[in-house]
N, C-alpha and C positions, 0 to 999 in steps of 0.2 A: 888534881883529881876534880873537874869541873862540878858546879851542882844544876841540878836540874833546873830546867825554868819554868816558873807555874803552869796549870794550867789556861789556857785562854777560857774567855767569857763565854758565853755564850754565843751571843752578841762577833765577836772576832771572830771564833772560827766559823762562824755562816759566813760572814763576812771573807775569810779569806778561801773557802771551800768555792763560793761560788766565783772567786776571784781566779782560782785557779783553772777551774773547769771552762772562764771566760765570757762566763753568764750574766748578764746584766737584770736585775728584777724592779720594783717598783720598791715605793717606802712600805705600802702596807704587807705585799708577798713576804719581804723579806721580816718584818717582825711575826711571822704566821711562821715563817721557819726558824726565824730563832725561838720563839714557843714550841715549837716540835721537839726542834733539836735540842732543851734542852732535859723536856719529859723522857727525850730516847737516852740521854746521856747518862740518867738517874734507874729505867730499866737495865741498860746493859751492865752497869756499875754492880744493880743487886746480881747478876749473872755471876760476876765474880767471889761475890758476898759469902758464897758455901763455901767454906776450906776443904769441903771434905769431896764435892766434884770433881777438883783436880786433880787425883788423883785413881779415878775413877773410870773402866773403859768405856768406849761410845755400846750404846744395845746392840747396834749389829756390828759382827764381826766375822773375821775372814780365819781359816786354818784352813793350810793346804796340807794337812797331816789328815787322812780322816778316823 
């Protein structure tokens, strides 16, 4: 059984995503993306922090039975 690898730093993640997309940016643009990525990572983690939400149904549901 393998152990999960640690999460990459924001810098590593942004560089990897830009590399996969084949996009080259200036250092100041990359620094801004790293700062934004860190904030977004925190915000997404907060969405998963509420355990009760995991088992709730979406607000919009459709049933074929009248």
